[in-house]
N, C-alpha and C positions, 0 to 999 in steps of 0.2 A: 504494500500500500504506500503510495507516495506521501511525502510530507506536505506538499502544497498542491492545491487545485487552482490553476489559473482559469478564470471564467471570462468569456468574451461573447457578447451578442453582436451580430452583424446584420445590417440591412442596407443593401445596395451601397457597399463601401469599396467597390473594386479599385478605386483610385488610390486608396491608402492602405488597404488591409494587408498587402504583402509586407510593408514595412513593419506593421504591428506584429505580425506572425513571426517574422525573422528576428525581431528584437527579443521575443520570448524564447525562441528556440536557441538563441545564441547566449543565453544567460550562463554565468559562471557556475551557478547552482543548477544541478541537473535532475534532482529528485522531485519531479513534478509531473502532473498530467495537465493537458491543455484542452479544456472543454470549450468548443466553439459552437454557438447556437446560430444557425442560419434562420433568421426570423422572416422567412418568406421572401428571400431576395429574388429579384427579377433581372438583375444584371449579371456580370461575369464573376461575382464574388465567390459563388460556390465552386466554380471551376478552378479558381485560384487556390482555394483551400484544399481541394481534392488533389491538386498537383503535388502536395507535400506528402512524403512517405514516412515521415517521423511518427513512430508508434505512440508517442506521447499525445498526439492530437486525437481527440474524440469529437467527431462532427455530429451534431444533433440538428435535425431538420424539422422546422415548423412548416407545415403545409400552407399555413396562412400567417400573416403578420399579426402577432399578439402583443407586441410592445416590449420595451426594454425590461421593465420590472418583472413581468411574468417569465420572460426568457431567462433572466438571471436566476430567478428562483428555481426554475427547472434545472439549470446547470448546477446550482448548489445542491439540490436534492440528488442529483446523479453523482456528485463528487464523492471521493473516497479518502479525502485528506484531512489532516488536523487543521490546516490553515487554508483560507480561501483568499486568493489575490485577484484583484480586478484588472482588466486590460480593456481599453477602448480601441476600436478599430482604426481610429485616426491618430492615436498617440503612439509613442515609442518608448519602451522601457530601456533604460541604460543597463549595461551588462551586469552590474553588481546589485541590481535592485532586489531580486528575490533573495539573494544571499544575505544582504544587509538587513532586510526586514524580517526574515525568518530568524536570523541570529538574535535580533532584538526581542522578538516574542519568546524565543527559547530561554533567554536570560532575564526576562521580566514577566514572570508568571501572573502578575496582577494587571497586566495590560492586555486588552482584548482587541485593540484596533491601532494600527500604525500606518502612517502615510509618510510623505516626504515633501521636501521642496522640489521645485521643477524648473527646467529650462523652457522658456516660452518660445515657440517657433511659429512662423507664418504658415499659411495653407500650403506653400511651396517648400517648406522646410527650412527657411532662413531664420537665423537667430534674431529674436526681438528683444529678449531680456530675460530676467530671472524672477521667479516667484518665491520669496523667502517665507517659508511656512512658520506659523506659530507652533512652538515645540512642546511646551510644558502642559501637563494635564490640567492644572488649575486655569491656565489661560485659554485652553481649548474649551473647557466646560463653560467658562464665562462667555466666550465668543459664540458658542452654540446657542446661547439664549437669544441671539440676534441674527446670526447668519451662519453659513457653512464654512468652516476653516480648513476643510480637506479637499484635495483634488481627487475626484472619484477614481480615476485611473491609476492613482498612486498607492492605493490602500491595500493592506493585507489584514485579515481579521481571523479570529478564532472561530472555527465552524461551530463549536459548542455554544458560544455566546450568541452567535447569529441565530441558531436554532432556539435559544432561550427567549430571545426578544421578538422572534417572528419573522426574520429576514426582511426582504423589501416589501413595503406595502403595495398592494395592487389596486388601491382605491383609484378610480378613474381620474378624479380631479388632480391627484398628486402625480400619477403616472404620466398624464398628458402634459404636465408642466415640467417633467423631468427633474423633480426635486426629491425623488424617492431615496436618494443617498443622504440628504440632509435629515430626512425623517428617521432613517435607520441609525445614523450616527448619534442622533439625539437620544434614541432609545437605548443604544449600547452604552452611552455615557452615563445613564442613570444607574447602571448596575456594575460598571467596571471603569478602569482607567484607560486613557488613550495617549497617543504621542504622535508627533511628526518628527522625522529625522531631518536635521538641518541640511544634510547633503542632498543636492539635486539628484534624484534617481529616475527622473522621467522627463521626456520631451513632450510638453503639453502643446498641442496644436490649436491655434486660434483660427478656427475655420469659419469663414463668413456664411457658409451654407449649412452649418450644423443645425440640428434640431433645437439645441439650446439657444441659439441665436434667433431662430425663427419663432420661438415660443417665449421670448424675453418677458413680455408683459404678464403672461400666465405664470412664469417662474417667479417673478417678484411678488405677485399676489399670493401664490401658494406658499412661498418661503415666509412671507409675513404671517400667514396663518400658523405655520409650524412654530415660528418664533413666539407667537401669542400662546400656543399650547405649552411650549417649554416654560414660559414665565408663569403661566397659570399652574402648571405642575409644581414648580419650585415654591410658589407662595401658597399652594394648596387651596386656591380659590380662583374663580373665573374672573379674569381681568379683560375680557373681550368687550365689555359693555360699560357704559356709564362713566363716572368720574375717573375711575382708575385707568380705563382705556385712554381717556383724554390726558391724564398725567403721564402715562407711558409714551404716548405720541409726542407730547411736549418735551419729555426727557430726551427722546431720540433726536428731536429737532434741536434741542439745546446743546447736547453733548457731542453730536456727530455732524453738525452743520459746519461748513467752512468758517474760519475765523472772521472773515469780513462780512458774513451774512447776518443781518439782524433777525433773530427769531420772532420778533414782533409779538412777544408775550408780555402781558402786564405783570407787575411784580407778584401778585398773589399766585399766578400760574407758574411763574419762575420758581417760587419757593415750593409750591406743590410738586413740581417736577423733580426738584432736588431731593425733597423728602421721600418721594416714591423710589427714586434710585437708591437712596440710602437704605430703605427697607429691603429692596431687592438684593443689595449687596450683603446685608446682614443675614438674610435668609439663605443666600448662596453659601456663605461660610458655615452656617449651621447644618445645611443639608448634607454636605460632603465631609469626609474625614480627612481634610487637609491638615498638614502640620502647621503649628503656630508660626514657624519661620516662613512657610509658603504664603500663609494668609497675610502676614505683615509685609512681605515683599510685594505681593499683589496689590494690597491696599495702597502702599506708598506709590507704586508705579502709576496706578490709575488716578489717585487723588492729585498727584502732581500734574498729570496730563490734563485732567478736568479743570484744575485750578488755573493753569496757564491759559487754557481755552476760554474759560469764563472771563479771565482778566483781559484777554485780547478782545473779546466781544464788548466788554465794558468800555474799552478805549476806542474801538473802531466803529461800533454800530451807530447809526444815526438816530436812535430812539431817544426819548425824552430823558431828563435827568433822573426820574424815578427808576427807570429800567437800568440806567448806567450804575446808579448807586447800589441797586439790588444785586446786579451781576458782580460788582466789585466786592460786595460783602460776602457773597457766596464763594467767590474765588479765594478770598482771604481765609475763609473757614477751611477750605480744602488744603491750602498751602501751609497754613499754620499747623494743621494736623500732621502733615508730612514732616515739617521741621521738628515738631514735638516728638514724634516717634523716632526720628534719627538721633535726637539729643538723648532720649531715654536709652536707646540701644547703645550709644557711645558710653554713657555713664555705667550701664550694666557691664560692658566689656572691661572698663577700667576697674570696676569693683571686683570682678572675677580675677583680673590680673593681680 
């Protein structure tokens, strides 16, 4: 039985699929099976796959197109391995990807999901830049409250945990928007730890004709719904309606808008947004078993960022004096907290010395 099952669903990908297949077959790690689901292709994709004689390839044919999530679930059900690695038909795995990710999972038994940073390439394969992944579990869990911090084609996960939480959702509204990965990573992170390796292990293709580009508006809508579910789960109450939904939307606008953009919120709503975010952060630290040092570092990092952001807003936004003073006061609260925690930490270290 192989250690890894690499799963890939293809649908009319004859332009790129050869590069994806060869990137998997040329891995330095060789103990894997490669399950490829032909999801009703009508182009030359199947012929390209069938031309390979490598015994590690298992071709599964769907007579009709059933979609990405159902095809991936079919592949996972057919898999015989401890770990499941994803591969997209238009991406390219670098040669040490499977080796590095399997080694990490083998040596970190409390981690169920690992991804990596990536090299960004154009549709023709030219270098565009790099995507530097968020690496630590506490930062990944916090980011998952709002968006997806993993590249789908870079991940490897424990088959047992995927089975535990239910694999990819096949709900039509989620599958149609291609956010089934964000939904699954959110559920996995409720029961286990995760990580991203900082080393780029994937060439991630920015393809202007990909389904994710064509369904961008649906993706944003469904991703926002997953975010709301994640936050509701964390707080153990529904925040999708009423004043709390408004406070959350205001907080997102306040903390994640560009520095020069006035959020146009009156002082009571500014204070309400900050109060809501503070409650969210406290609930986050209570829900998970993070170490005190990890919580302290995470809090200092984000409070410093938020404090600087609010201070910049208070100086640059064209709003009235009331808004500016409120923003400055909120910024001061965050930044004083950071200075206080650093001073306390320094005194503690001196005392121990």
